Backbone as JSON, one array per atom type, in Angstrom:
{
  "sequence": "XXXXXXXXXXXXXXXXXXXXXXXXXXXXXXXXXXXXXXXXXXXXXXXXXXXXXXXXXXXXXXXXXXXXXXXXXXXXXXXXXXXXXXXXXXXXXXXXXXXXXXXXXXXXXXXXXXXXXXXXXXXXXXXXXXXXXXXXXXXXXXXXXXXXXXXXXXXXXXXXXXXXXXXXXXXXXXXXXXXXXXXXXX",
  "N": [[-13.19, -18.88, 8.06], [-12.79, -16.27, 8.0], [-10.76, -13.18, 8.81], [-10.24, -9.85, 10.39], [-7.76, -7.58, 10.35], [-6.54, -4.01, 11.81], [-4.43, -2.75, 9.75], [-3.21, -0.38, 8.41], [-2.78, 3.22, 8.74], [-5.24, 5.77, 8.95], [-4.29, 8.3, 7.71], [-2.68, 7.54, 5.78], [-4.14, 5.45, 4.32], [-5.84, 7.44, 3.41], [-3.87, 9.2, 2.03], [-3.62, 7.27, -0.5], [-5.83, 6.96, -1.36], [-5.85, 9.51, -2.6], [-3.84, 9.85, -4.06], [-5.05, 7.82, -6.23], [-7.41, 9.2, -7.29], [-6.05, 10.64, -9.13], [-4.79, 9.55, -10.36], [-3.44, 8.34, -13.93], [-3.84, 6.05, -14.91], [-5.84, 4.38, -14.61], [-8.16, 2.01, -15.48], [-11.04, 0.28, -16.69], [-13.05, -1.81, -14.38], [-12.78, -5.49, -14.48], [-13.63, -8.68, -15.19], [-12.96, -12.57, -14.94], [-10.17, -12.49, -16.2], [-9.88, -10.51, -18.1], [-12.36, -9.11, -19.15], [-14.48, -6.67, -19.71], [-17.52, -6.47, -17.87], [-19.81, -4.61, -17.15], [-22.4, -6.1, -16.25], [-21.55, -7.5, -14.03], [-19.45, -6.69, -13.14], [-18.74, -3.18, -11.93], [-16.63, -0.82, -12.24], [-13.6, 0.81, -11.01], [-10.32, 0.58, -11.9], [-6.75, -0.03, -11.14], [-4.3, -1.59, -11.86], [-1.63, -2.78, -10.07], [1.47, -3.51, -9.16], [3.8, -5.01, -6.99], [6.97, -4.8, -6.98], [7.29, -3.35, -8.86], [8.72, -0.14, -9.79], [6.89, 1.85, -10.41], [4.74, 2.06, -9.26], [5.87, 2.71, -6.78], [4.74, 4.89, -4.67], [2.34, 4.21, -3.95], [3.0, 1.37, -3.38], [4.48, 1.6, -0.92], [3.11, 2.25, 0.81], [1.24, 0.19, 0.88], [2.24, -2.47, 0.86], [3.7, -3.04, 3.32], [1.55, -3.06, 5.13], [-0.01, -5.13, 4.14], [1.93, -7.25, 4.45], [2.27, -6.95, 7.39], [-0.65, -7.65, 7.67], [-1.0, -10.53, 6.66], [0.89, -11.89, 8.3], [-0.33, -11.65, 10.81], [-2.41, -13.44, 10.4], [-0.94, -16.13, 9.8], [0.34, -16.4, 12.32], [-2.12, -17.0, 13.39], [-3.1, -19.13, 12.18], [-1.61, -21.4, 12.2], [-0.44, -23.84, 10.67], [-0.47, -22.66, 7.97], [1.92, -22.5, 7.82], [3.56, -24.84, 7.06], [2.23, -26.26, 4.86], [2.95, -25.94, 1.1], [5.57, -24.01, -0.45], [4.62, -20.76, -0.46], [4.13, -17.28, -1.61], [3.19, -13.59, -1.23], [1.71, -12.43, -3.59], [2.97, -10.57, -6.35], [1.43, -8.88, -7.83], [-1.06, -6.83, -7.6], [-5.01, -4.97, -6.8], [-6.22, -1.6, -6.6], [-8.71, -0.21, -6.45], [-11.56, 1.7, -7.59], [-15.27, 1.84, -6.54], [-17.83, 3.82, -7.35], [-21.34, 5.42, -6.1], [-23.59, 2.89, -6.95], [-22.05, 1.46, -8.14], [-20.26, -2.07, -8.25], [-19.03, -5.25, -8.0], [-21.1, -7.36, -8.39], [-21.7, -10.04, -8.59], [-21.43, -13.11, -6.86], [-18.21, -14.47, -6.49], [-14.82, -16.45, -6.29], [-11.35, -16.3, -5.53], [-9.85, -17.84, -6.68], [-9.06, -19.75, -9.87], [-9.53, -21.26, -13.07], [-7.8, -19.58, -14.33], [-5.98, -18.46, -12.42], [-4.78, -20.7, -10.69], [-2.79, -21.14, -9.02], [-3.4, -19.39, -6.35], [-4.07, -18.93, -2.95], [-4.73, -17.86, -0.83], [-6.73, -15.18, -0.11], [-6.44, -10.92, 0.06], [-7.95, -7.65, 1.36], [-7.72, -4.1, 1.58], [-9.78, -1.97, 3.06], [-9.96, 1.37, 1.76], [-11.09, 3.48, 2.65], [-13.94, 4.79, 4.6], [-16.92, 3.24, 4.66], [-20.22, 2.61, 4.58], [-20.76, 0.49, 3.25], [-19.65, -2.67, 2.31], [-18.49, -5.82, 1.91], [-19.66, -8.81, 1.23], [-20.09, -11.99, 2.07], [-21.7, -14.77, 1.49], [-21.92, -17.81, 1.76], [-20.76, -17.72, 4.5], [-22.75, -15.81, 5.8], [-22.15, -13.34, 6.56], [-21.57, -10.25, 6.34], [-19.13, -7.58, 5.74], [-18.47, -4.16, 7.03], [-17.06, -1.52, 5.41], [-14.18, -0.23, 6.73], [-11.8, 2.1, 7.26], [-8.28, 1.3, 6.7], [-8.57, -1.03, 7.63], [-8.02, -4.51, 7.01], [-9.36, -7.18, 5.38], [-9.01, -10.92, 5.24], [-8.9, -14.28, 3.62], [-9.62, -17.87, 2.83], [-8.61, -18.27, -0.54], [-10.8, -19.84, -2.09], [-13.67, -21.75, -3.31], [-14.98, -22.02, -1.39], [-15.26, -19.59, 0.15], [-17.12, -17.52, -1.42], [-17.73, -14.33, -2.37], [-18.91, -10.93, -2.72], [-18.79, -7.32, -3.55], [-20.79, -5.06, -1.47], [-22.59, -3.31, -2.9], [-22.31, 0.42, -2.99], [-24.15, 3.12, -1.74], [-24.31, 5.52, -0.97], [-22.05, 6.47, -0.82], [-18.84, 6.82, -1.83], [-16.32, 3.82, -2.07], [-13.22, 2.55, -1.81], [-10.8, 0.56, -2.3], [-7.48, -1.96, -2.03], [-6.98, -4.79, -3.16], [-5.41, -8.02, -2.95], [-3.65, -11.06, -3.6], [-2.25, -14.26, -2.03], [0.02, -16.58, -2.77], [0.92, -20.15, -4.51], [4.42, -20.74, -4.89], [6.01, -20.67, -7.95], [8.13, -22.07, -8.81], [7.15, -24.31, -7.23], [4.65, -25.4, -7.58], [2.58, -27.81, -8.73], [1.82, -28.7, -11.9], [-0.24, -30.56, -13.08]],
  "CA": [[-11.7, -18.43, 8.56], [-11.86, -14.65, 8.0], [-10.03, -12.56, 9.69], [-10.24, -8.48, 9.96], [-6.75, -7.08, 11.23], [-6.13, -2.93, 11.55], [-2.96, -2.52, 9.05], [-2.89, 0.7, 7.97], [-3.02, 4.38, 9.59], [-6.09, 6.66, 8.33], [-4.0, 8.97, 6.7], [-1.67, 6.23, 4.96], [-5.09, 4.86, 3.46], [-6.6, 8.26, 2.64], [-3.16, 9.47, 0.59], [-3.52, 5.96, -1.23], [-6.86, 7.17, -1.91], [-5.9, 11.05, -3.21], [-3.32, 9.42, -5.62], [-5.91, 7.19, -7.05], [-7.98, 9.41, -8.02], [-5.31, 11.68, -9.8], [-3.92, 8.51, -11.47], [-3.93, 8.44, -15.1], [-3.57, 4.81, -15.45], [-6.87, 3.75, -14.06], [-9.0, 1.26, -16.13], [-12.48, -0.21, -16.32], [-13.01, -2.94, -13.77], [-12.68, -6.54, -15.71], [-13.77, -10.09, -14.88], [-12.09, -13.16, -16.02], [-9.1, -11.96, -16.33], [-9.45, -9.08, -18.76], [-13.14, -9.17, -19.72], [-15.2, -6.01, -19.13], [-18.82, -6.96, -18.74], [-20.82, -3.98, -16.03], [-23.62, -6.58, -15.15], [-20.97, -8.76, -13.06], [-18.53, -6.02, -12.27], [-18.5, -1.98, -12.33], [-15.53, -0.27, -11.01], [-12.37, 2.13, -11.85], [-9.32, -0.48, -11.28], [-5.33, 0.36, -11.31], [-3.89, -3.05, -11.94], [-0.18, -2.13, -9.49], [2.72, -4.41, -8.72], [5.0, -4.38, -5.45], [8.37, -5.04, -7.37], [7.7, -1.96, -10.05], [9.03, 1.44, -9.17], [6.26, 3.68, -10.93], [3.82, 2.35, -8.19], [6.4, 3.26, -5.59], [3.79, 5.74, -3.88], [0.94, 3.2, -3.48], [3.38, 0.03, -2.56], [5.15, 2.02, 0.23], [2.03, 1.92, 2.4], [0.22, -1.09, 1.04], [2.85, -3.46, 1.39], [3.9, -2.92, 4.84], [0.21, -3.28, 5.19], [-0.18, -6.47, 3.58], [3.06, -7.9, 5.31], [1.54, -6.7, 8.9], [-2.04, -8.75, 8.0], [-0.67, -11.66, 6.05], [2.14, -12.49, 9.61], [-1.29, -11.88, 11.79], [-3.28, -14.68, 9.49], [-0.24, -16.88, 9.89], [0.35, -16.52, 13.14], [-3.5, -17.51, 13.96], [-3.5, -20.43, 11.25], [0.34, -22.03, 11.93], [-0.36, -24.71, 9.6], [-0.04, -22.1, 6.4], [3.9, -22.48, 7.59], [3.66, -26.44, 6.78], [2.18, -26.5, 3.47], [3.82, -26.01, 0.18], [6.14, -22.68, 0.0], [4.24, -19.9, -0.68], [4.53, -15.78, -1.4], [2.91, -12.74, -1.41], [1.51, -12.27, -5.28], [3.24, -9.54, -6.65], [0.11, -7.99, -8.44], [-2.37, -6.16, -6.89], [-5.67, -3.68, -7.73], [-6.68, -0.92, -6.52], [-10.26, -0.05, -7.15], [-12.76, 2.61, -6.82], [-16.83, 2.12, -6.25], [-19.08, 4.68, -7.17], [-22.48, 5.13, -6.0], [-24.35, 2.19, -7.65], [-21.56, 0.41, -8.89], [-19.97, -3.12, -7.68], [-18.11, -6.4, -8.1], [-22.21, -7.27, -8.43], [-21.79, -11.42, -8.56], [-20.38, -13.67, -6.45], [-16.8, -14.91, -7.19], [-14.12, -16.89, -5.57], [-10.33, -15.75, -6.45], [-8.95, -19.29, -7.0], [-9.86, -20.14, -11.13], [-8.37, -21.73, -14.12], [-6.85, -18.51, -14.88], [-5.6, -18.14, -11.05], [-4.86, -21.95, -10.0], [-1.79, -20.73, -7.65], [-3.94, -18.5, -5.21], [-4.89, -19.73, -1.83], [-5.49, -16.62, 0.53], [-7.05, -13.59, -0.53], [-7.04, -10.07, 1.36], [-8.38, -6.69, 0.89], [-7.56, -3.18, 2.47], [-10.41, -0.85, 3.11], [-8.97, 2.71, 1.55], [-12.0, 4.81, 3.48], [-15.38, 4.28, 5.52], [-17.86, 3.42, 3.87], [-21.48, 2.22, 5.16], [-20.7, -0.93, 2.49], [-18.17, -3.41, 1.88], [-17.97, -7.25, 1.2], [-20.68, -10.07, 1.59], [-19.29, -13.74, 2.31], [-23.16, -15.35, 1.59], [-21.86, -18.79, 2.99], [-20.41, -17.16, 5.96], [-23.6, -15.22, 6.53], [-21.35, -12.2, 6.83], [-21.14, -8.83, 5.48], [-17.99, -6.44, 6.54], [-18.38, -3.24, 6.69], [-15.52, -0.65, 4.74], [-13.61, 0.65, 7.93], [-10.64, 2.73, 6.6], [-7.2, 0.32, 7.11], [-8.79, -2.78, 8.1], [-7.73, -5.69, 6.44], [-9.72, -8.59, 5.52], [-7.94, -11.95, 4.79], [-9.83, -14.8, 3.46], [-8.98, -18.28, 1.6], [-9.18, -18.02, -2.09], [-11.54, -21.09, -2.69], [-14.79, -21.84, -3.56], [-15.71, -22.37, 0.28], [-15.61, -18.32, 0.65], [-17.57, -16.64, -2.4], [-17.98, -12.86, -1.74], [-19.28, -9.93, -3.77], [-19.25, -6.4, -3.05], [-22.12, -4.81, -1.26], [-22.57, -1.66, -3.38], [-22.19, 1.46, -2.25], [-25.3, 3.99, -1.87], [-24.57, 7.38, -0.42], [-20.46, 7.4, -0.94], [-17.41, 5.83, -2.8], [-15.68, 2.86, -1.55], [-11.65, 2.31, -2.51], [-9.79, -0.7, -1.55], [-7.23, -2.88, -2.45], [-6.75, -5.92, -3.04], [-4.73, -9.07, -4.19], [-3.7, -12.65, -2.82], [-1.18, -15.16, -1.7], [-0.16, -17.62, -4.1], [2.2, -21.04, -4.31], [5.89, -20.36, -5.64], [5.8, -21.18, -9.31], [8.84, -23.43, -8.99], [7.25, -25.75, -5.91], [3.67, -25.45, -8.23], [2.41, -28.87, -9.82], [0.81, -28.14, -13.28], [-0.92, -32.11, -13.25]],
  "C": [[-11.48, -16.68, 7.73], [-11.88, -13.97, 8.91], [-10.19, -11.15, 9.1], [-9.24, -8.13, 10.83], [-6.86, -5.2, 10.84], [-4.63, -2.88, 11.07], [-2.71, -1.62, 8.52], [-3.4, 1.86, 8.83], [-3.92, 4.93, 8.37], [-5.33, 7.34, 7.17], [-3.09, 8.43, 5.54], [-2.58, 6.13, 3.51], [-5.93, 6.11, 2.3], [-5.29, 8.46, 1.32], [-3.18, 8.5, -0.44], [-4.98, 6.39, -2.15], [-6.94, 8.57, -3.44], [-4.79, 10.27, -4.28], [-4.1, 8.61, -6.68], [-6.47, 8.23, -7.75], [-7.44, 10.95, -8.88], [-4.53, 10.61, -10.95], [-4.66, 8.15, -12.98], [-4.1, 7.18, -15.79], [-4.4, 3.69, -15.33], [-7.58, 3.26, -15.33], [-10.26, 0.84, -15.4], [-12.21, -1.61, -15.59], [-13.3, -4.19, -14.61], [-12.98, -7.78, -14.77], [-12.85, -10.8, -15.3], [-10.97, -12.71, -16.53], [-8.78, -10.76, -17.07], [-11.04, -8.73, -19.44], [-13.79, -7.85, -19.05], [-16.74, -6.42, -19.21], [-19.54, -6.16, -17.21], [-21.75, -4.81, -15.42], [-23.11, -7.39, -14.05], [-19.97, -7.54, -12.46], [-18.59, -4.52, -12.7], [-17.89, -1.19, -11.42], [-14.69, 0.25, -12.06], [-11.36, 1.26, -11.13], [-7.75, 0.53, -11.66], [-4.85, -0.83, -10.86], [-2.33, -2.55, -11.28], [0.36, -3.89, -9.48], [3.79, -3.83, -7.74], [6.47, -4.51, -6.09], [8.22, -3.87, -8.98], [7.72, -0.78, -9.78], [7.83, 2.43, -9.62], [4.58, 3.08, -10.17], [4.59, 2.2, -6.57], [5.45, 4.19, -4.17], [2.75, 4.96, -3.32], [1.88, 1.97, -2.45], [4.0, 1.2, -1.26], [4.18, 2.27, 1.74], [1.4, 1.04, 2.1], [0.9, -2.11, 1.28], [3.36, -3.55, 2.55], [2.43, -3.25, 5.23], [-0.23, -4.65, 5.16], [0.46, -7.49, 4.47], [2.13, -8.41, 6.44], [0.48, -8.01, 8.85], [-1.58, -9.87, 7.54], [0.17, -12.64, 7.78], [0.92, -12.44, 10.51], [-2.02, -12.92, 11.67], [-2.32, -16.01, 9.94], [-0.25, -17.03, 11.24], [-1.22, -17.1, 13.91], [-3.73, -18.73, 13.5], [-1.91, -20.7, 11.25], [0.01, -22.95, 10.82], [-0.15, -24.13, 8.12], [1.68, -22.28, 6.56], [3.72, -24.13, 7.4], [3.29, -26.57, 5.53], [3.47, -25.9, 2.43], [4.15, -24.16, 0.51], [5.15, -21.73, -1.06], [4.49, -18.17, -0.45], [3.2, -15.07, -1.34], [2.79, -12.43, -2.76], [1.7, -10.96, -5.64], [2.22, -8.27, -7.25], [-0.76, -7.85, -7.63], [-3.64, -5.03, -7.47], [-5.63, -3.28, -6.59], [-7.82, -0.09, -7.11], [-11.35, 0.88, -6.25], [-14.17, 2.19, -7.07], [-17.69, 3.19, -6.39], [-20.51, 4.33, -6.48], [-23.04, 4.14, -7.08], [-23.78, 1.1, -8.6], [-21.1, -0.45, -7.84], [-19.54, -3.88, -8.04], [-20.14, -7.31, -7.45], [-22.48, -9.51, -8.12], [-20.93, -12.04, -7.58], [-19.47, -14.59, -6.99], [-15.76, -15.42, -5.95], [-13.0, -16.59, -6.15], [-9.55, -16.71, -7.04], [-9.8, -19.86, -8.44], [-8.52, -20.72, -11.88], [-7.61, -20.98, -14.47], [-5.84, -17.96, -13.62], [-5.33, -19.66, -10.39], [-3.66, -21.58, -8.81], [-2.29, -20.14, -6.62], [-4.72, -19.6, -4.36], [-5.1, -18.62, -1.05], [-5.74, -15.49, -0.37], [-7.1, -12.3, 0.61], [-7.39, -8.78, 0.34], [-8.35, -6.05, 2.02], [-8.82, -2.45, 2.18], [-9.53, 0.68, 2.85], [-9.47, 3.85, 2.67], [-12.91, 3.93, 4.0], [-16.15, 4.16, 4.78], [-19.43, 2.65, 4.64], [-21.19, 0.41, 4.58], [-19.68, -1.55, 2.04], [-18.4, -4.48, 1.24], [-18.77, -8.33, 1.69], [-20.14, -11.14, 1.25], [-20.95, -14.41, 2.72], [-22.83, -16.33, 2.53], [-21.44, -18.8, 4.02], [-21.35, -16.23, 6.46], [-22.88, -13.78, 7.5], [-20.84, -10.96, 5.83], [-20.32, -8.06, 6.48], [-17.95, -5.49, 5.96], [-16.82, -2.48, 6.58], [-15.29, -0.02, 6.32], [-12.41, 1.12, 7.13], [-9.1, 2.23, 7.47], [-7.5, -0.44, 7.95], [-8.69, -3.64, 6.78], [-8.53, -6.87, 6.48], [-9.0, -9.79, 4.67], [-9.06, -12.84, 4.83], [-8.97, -16.48, 2.61], [-9.47, -17.88, 0.3], [-10.29, -19.4, -2.45], [-12.92, -20.94, -2.85], [-15.3, -21.74, -2.2], [-15.9, -20.92, 0.53], [-16.13, -17.42, -0.72], [-17.69, -15.65, -1.43], [-18.43, -11.96, -2.86], [-19.27, -8.72, -2.64], [-20.39, -5.78, -2.45], [-21.83, -3.06, -1.75], [-22.87, -0.63, -2.7], [-23.51, 2.72, -2.86], [-25.22, 5.22, -1.51], [-22.93, 7.77, -0.28], [-19.64, 6.61, -1.86], [-16.78, 5.09, -2.12], [-14.34, 2.81, -2.61], [-11.39, 1.21, -1.36], [-9.02, -1.21, -2.38], [-6.72, -3.97, -2.0], [-5.87, -6.89, -3.82], [-5.0, -10.12, -2.99], [-2.05, -13.27, -2.66], [-1.23, -16.08, -2.66], [0.96, -18.89, -3.62], [2.98, -20.89, -5.39], [5.21, -21.13, -6.73], [6.78, -22.66, -9.22], [7.98, -24.62, -7.75], [5.09, -26.0, -7.16], [3.44, -26.59, -9.11], [1.43, -28.77, -10.52], [-0.31, -29.34, -13.8], [-2.4, -32.02, -12.8]]
}
């Protein structure tokens, strides 16, 4: 159940890339919450939040795109309206993968660090020959500016980045999660 939707205009996506290139808050990409390990992931990341005004320039482009994509996904998979209440997670990342960089190891978005996640989303902010690979689904997505991929966050959908070989890849990525007040911690 990997779906792809056009959610962002090229100009808006390019503006996010330009903002990112000048942003002084970027950090090396991390795995397992905060572990920097270039053997598994090599990128430059910005940890953003839809509720914080310091990210308003990004949020003004990315949040409406995420809402649009999620609405399309729910319209196709109506059962999502019948499960426990969930929401778009306010935290998300903007990431840059230069030539030779990537998230090399297959992984899923649900984990002991993030047990409330149930949907993952990713918006390609530029066009690049390399995108994302889903080995179980035998699917490789090509990065196309303004396109959003959405999929279940669980072990059924491990994925990894396809390492750019001729250009730089920019993405915005985040999650939908079960609401805290409804989450059973047992």
